KOLLO-267646 format. One record per residue: x, y, z of N, C-alpha, C, O, CB in turn. Coordinates in steps of 0.05 Angstrom, whole numbers, plus 5000, padded with zeros to 4 digits. Each point is the difference from the previous one (the first is absolute). Glycine has a CB too. Example, Ala and Ser with C-alpha at 12.3 -4.5 7.8 and 13.67 -1.06 7.14 Angstrom:
KOLLO-267646
526448865156498250245000501850245000502150005013494149775012;503150444961501650245001498550225014501050225004501449654953;
//
This chain:
KOLLO-267646
601782153186501550125022498150185016498550164988505949824985;495750005053498450165017500750294999502450074999497149545031;498550574968500450295000499750105028497750075008500749974944;503749985063499850095028499250305000500950164984502549505031;494950405004499050285004500750095028501149855016495250084950;503050325040500450115027498649835021500949985023499550474957;497449425012498449865019500349694997498349855010498650544991;505149524985500549724999501049905027501150165016500049874935;498649725054500749895027502950055007500650065024496049594969;505250344988502850035006500650285013501950025015499249674946;497250505033500450275010498450055026500350225012500549944942;497649655055498450045024500749805022499150035023497350144948;505149625022500549785019501350105026499149925022501449784939;501550465037501450095024498150155019500049955024504350084950;494250165016498250155016497749835011499150055022502050364951;498149395012497849835008500949795021498349905015499650174940;504749875046501049815019499049714995499649855018500650525014;499549564942499049734993502349824992502350094995493350114991;503849545011502149804994499549894972498449814998502150085051;500850214930499549894974501149724996499049854984501350614999;501749465033501049734998497949795009500049784991504650405017;493649915010497949825009497650014982498749804994502950265052;497750194945497450034986500150074971497950034987500550125056;504049874945500150084972502049844984501250114981497450355033;501949294994501849834986498749884975497649955001504849955042;499150054936499049864977500049705006502149905009499550464960;496349505027499949715005501749844980500450104978495149955042;505449724988501449834980497949894981497650035004506049855030;497450004944498249924978498049795009497750014991506050104977;497149715049498149795009497750125016497749934995506149745006;496950525017497950135016498250174982497650015004505449995036;498250144940498550174982498049834984497650074998506250255000;497249464990498249834984497849885016497749974991506149934979;496850035055497949895018497950215005497649945001505749745020;497650574984498150215005498250064976497650045003505750165029;497949804944498550044976497849794997497750074993506450144985;496649545026498049794998497750045021497749964993505949724990;497250405041498050045021498150244993497649995005505749825029;497950404954498450234992498049924978497750075001506150245012;497249554968498349924977497849815008497850014988506150054982;496549785051497949835010497750175012497849895004505549755005;497250614997498050185011498650164978498850215006503849815037;497749894933498750124977501050284994498650184990497449565020;506650304995501450254994502049944978501849835004497550365043;500549954931502049964978502650125008500150235011496349764955;505849875030502750115006501650044974500249824984499749955062;501250474952501950054978502750055014500350205014496150004954;505549625027502650025013502050134981500549904978498549695050;502250634981501950154984502850015014500149995024496150284956;505849775004502750025011500850285008501750045017499549574955;497550595016500950275004497750205000497949954987506449944991;495950325036498050215001499750134972497850104994503249995054;501049904936499950104973497949854982499150114981505750035023;494649625004498149844985497150055007498249914986505349745011;496050505025497350055008498450164980497749944995503950055052;499750214940498750164980498749834978497750024995505650345014;498349464980499049834978497849815010498149944986506450094991;495849875048498049825011497350155003497949884994505749865030;496550514985497550155003498850064973497549994997504350215045;499949874938498950064974498749754987498150034985505550325010;497549425011498849764989497449925015498249904988506449945000;495450225037497749925017497650184997497749904998505549915034;497250454968497750195001499350084972501750104985499750075060;496149804947499250064972500050294993500050175018497349424984;502750464973500050284989497450145009497849884999505049984962;497550395047497750165008498849945027497950105006501349934946;502049795063498949925026500050225020501750184999499849364992;496650465028499950185022502049895021499749785010495550364981;506750035017502049915020500050195024499650244997503249544966;497750105060500450165024502249865016500449764998494750395004;506550015013502149885016500050115028499450235004503349704955;497949895060500450095027502850115003501849934984494949735033;503750505003502750105005501949775006499449835017498850605002;504049554966501849775002502850074993500650084978495649635011;505650265031502950034994500949804980501750074983499050115063;498349584955500749794981499450084971501749984983497549685052;498450454960499350084973501850234990500750004977494549865032;505550325009501850224993502749884993501250094980496450235050;503449504986502749884995500049844974502249964988498650025061;496949924942499849854975499550184976499849904977498649715049;501450654978499650194978497250034990499550094978504949795009;493650055030497250024991499250294995498650044980500449565047;501850604989499250284993500850084972498550144986501849975062;502149814944501050084973498349854979499450124979505349965039;494649674987498449854981497350134997498950034978503549555034;496450515011497450124999500050274986498250074986500749695056;503350394961500350254986500349964970498850154984503350055057;499449604951500349944972497549884988499150084979505849845028;493949895008497349894994499749904971498350114986499950195050;503549514955499849924972497549854993499449974976505550005025;493549945019497649854993497550165007497849895000504749685008;497850684997497750175003498249935024497650024999502650044953;501149865070498549945024498650255011501150224996502149415015;494550345001498650225013500850015029499249835016496850134952;505550245039501250025027498150125019499650255000504949794979;494349805038498050105020501450185021498850185010498449404983;505350365013501550165020500350294990499850185016502649414999;498050454959500250274989497350155003500050245004503649604964;494350015029497350125004499750105028498950225005499249484960;502850155055499750075028501750255006499150185013500149344999;503350474980501850235006499250264986500750215009503049464998;494850304971499250244985497550135013499350234994502549574964;496950055060497550115013500850175024501449915018496049684967;501750675014500750195021498150005024500750085022501450194943;495549635030498049995022500649775018499949774991496650454979;504049835056500849795018497949785003500749765001502150585023;494749744978497849805003499849824975499749765003497950565027;502649804946499849854976502549824997499849774991497550594988;505049745030502549844998499849755018500949794993501750634997;496249625034499649785018498249794988500449765003500250555036;497349784947498149814988501449854977499549764997496750545015;505549834973501449874979501949795011500349784989499450634983;501649655050501849815013498549755009501049784998502050605017;494649674995498449775009499349824977500049755003498150535034;501349844940499349844977502449874986499749814985496450495009;506349825011502449914986500749715006501249874983500450605018;497749435022500749725007498549804982500749774999500250375048;497149964938498549824982500850044971498549934982497750085050;506250104964501050034972500249734986500349795013502250625002;497449604959500349754984502649865007500149765003497150444960;505049965038502649895006501350175023500450244996500249594956;499950055070501150135023502849895006500349765003495150335017;506650084981502749925004501050095027499450225009501549804942;500549805063501050065026502349815006501149874982494450315034;505249805010502049805008498949865025497750055008506150224973;497849565031499249865024502350065020502350044993495049594983;502050375050502050045020501449745008502250005010495150395007;501349394978501349745006498649784985497650024993503650145053;500349624949498949774986500949755016502449975004497750264950;498149615054500749765015501049784982498949974978497750155057;505449734974500949784984497849794997500249834982504450255034;493349945000497749824998497950114981497949874996503049975050;499650384941498450104978498250245005499150124981501049435006;499450525038498450235005501450264994502450035003495349725033;500850454954501150264993498850205019497650015004503049864947;501150305061499150185021500550294992502250074991498849585044;496950514967500350294995499050155024498149925013501450014937;501750305056499150165022500550294994502050074986498849555047;497550564978500550284998498350155021498549885015502650084936;499250305049498750165021497150054994498349975018506050244991;495049864966497350094993498449804983497650034998504150425005;499649354986498649814983500250064971499049844983497950095054;504350304955500150074972501849814984499749974976499650505036;502649395001501849824986498949715001500749844982503150465029;494649645008499149725003497049964996499049775000504850165031;494750294966497149984997499349844975497849884999501750555025;502249584956499449864975500649705001499049854983502050574993;500449495044501049735001497749795001500049824983504050355041;494049854993498149785003498349954976499949774990500050335057;498850114942498349944977499350254984498949984978499249655047;502650614985499150254987501150034972498550064981501150145063;503049774953501350044973499249774981499849775008504050475014;495849844953499549794980502449814997499749765000497450554976;505349815023502549845000501950135019500350255001499049614951;502149985064501950105019502849904992500449764997496150245040;505450194960502749934992501850105023500250245005498849794945;502449785062501850065022502849954991500649794988496050095046;505250314970502849984993501649995025499850185017499550064939;502449565048501649985025502649874994500349824983495550155044;506250114989502649864999499849755016498449985019504050464976;499249364998500049755015501150035028499849825017500749944940;500650485049500950055028497750025019500450015024503550234957;493649785009497750025017498949735008498049985015500950454963;502349355013499149745008501049925028502450015005497649864946;498250065066500649915027499049715002498149924986501650555033;501549374999499349715000497149935004498949844986505650105031;494250195003497349935007498250255000501050234998500749385029;495750354976498250235002500650175025500050254998496549494977;504150135047500750155024502550174996500250235009497849415019;504050244958502450154993499350244982501250225003501649365002;495450384976499350214981498750235016500550234994498849434969;498950285056498850205016502050155017499850245004495949504996;506250115011502250135015501650184982500850225009499449395022;500350314945501550174981498650274996501350214999500549374978;495650415021498450254996500650195023500450244996496049514979;503550145050500250185024502950075007500650225008495249575008;506050024980502850045009501850114979502250085006497049555025;500050364944501750104978498650214983500950234998501449335002;495550374988498650184981499050255015500350224990498549394981;499950355052498850235014502150205009499750244995496749465020;505850224998502050215008501150154977500650245002500649475036;499250164939501050144976497950194989500650234992502349384997;494650315011497850174991499750245018499350224992498449384987;502750365047499950225019502050214993499450245000499049455036;504050234957502150194992499350144975500350244998503149475024;495650154958499250124975497850215005500150224990501249364984;496650335041497750185005500950255015499050224995498049375005;504850375019501050235015501450204982499650245003500949465038;501050204940501550184982498150134980500450244993503749485013;494050134984498250104979497850185011499450214990501749384983;497650315048497650135010500350145027498350155009499149514967;504950285038500550125026498649875023500050105022500650314954;498249355018498649855021500749704996500649924978495650425025;503949515018500649714998497749854988497750095000505449945039;497449734952497949824990499349795021501249995021500450094931;496449765041499349785017498549794984499350064977500450245063;499949464970498549804986497150035008499249965023504749724976;494450404982497250025004498449764990498049925012502550574986;500549394980498749784988502049794992502250064991494150244992;503049445021501649784991498349824983497849915009505250115032;497849924935498549824982501749764993502350044992495150354989;501549385023501449754993498649864977497649935003504150025045;499650014930498849844979500649715006502349914996498250464969;497549505045500349715008499449824977501449804995497450325052;499149954938499249844977498350184981497850075007502249495020;501150504950498650174981497749844987500449774992503850505000;493549855007497649854989499850014970498949824988498850295055;503350104944499650044972502649954985502050125004494450225005;503549474973502349934984501050234983498350144988500249385011;504150525001501350214983499450285010500750194985499049504977;499150355061499550275010502550125012500650234997494649665011;506449945007502350105015502649894987500349764996496950275046;504650154952502649934990502150115019500050245006498449754946;503549855056502350085016502549994983500849794991497050045052;503350404951502650024986502250005021500450195014497550064946;503549535041502249965019502750054986500549894979496849785047;504350504986502650084988502249915019499950045024498050364952;504149475012502349905016501950225008502449994995497249574981;499350655036501650225010498950105026497749945007503650194946;500250025062499050135024498650264992501250194991502549615037;493750194974498350224992498150095022499049835015501250014938;499450425050498150105020500549915028502249925007494650094956;501150005053500149905027497249935010499749915023504350374985;
//
């Protein structure tokens, strides 16, 4: 079950003026299965789950004991209970994010953030997934998508199937017409300034087998 928060899409939609019926619908099973096949042809492993409650066990199975983990800011991860899992930390993961937040020197903290995209295991989400298999991530500074191309040893993306759009063009439109307005609202509330798209990364074809895993959940998660 999704853990809605203050910054979940349902609480930002009205202010953002976006259309969830257009950009956040769950696909039917035929469209979903076709998308999964298309994603896997691009050398991206897909784990298909029925519920956000299953994400915890999927991550525990996937990420080895004692691994170095880093995560990008992600409403989806929060809605799936990842912060609680990281706090409990039953497999003794080394949390790189905790190292960054514990550093008080701004210059050193910036350097740690730069290195964080090369963590052994980097967790994030995607803003859109094309039914043709491409996975699209975007953010303002690159901290969420810098790990996508090759920096991270392993990249784990968690996304609701509501992020699937028919084509790559539709996926890019979803980023601008749905995800961005919602992120602007969140950023305005959290930081007092709006957000913008600074970087767009498209995973067209992953080169390294088993490096990228997409955990797809049959629920409306994130934006």
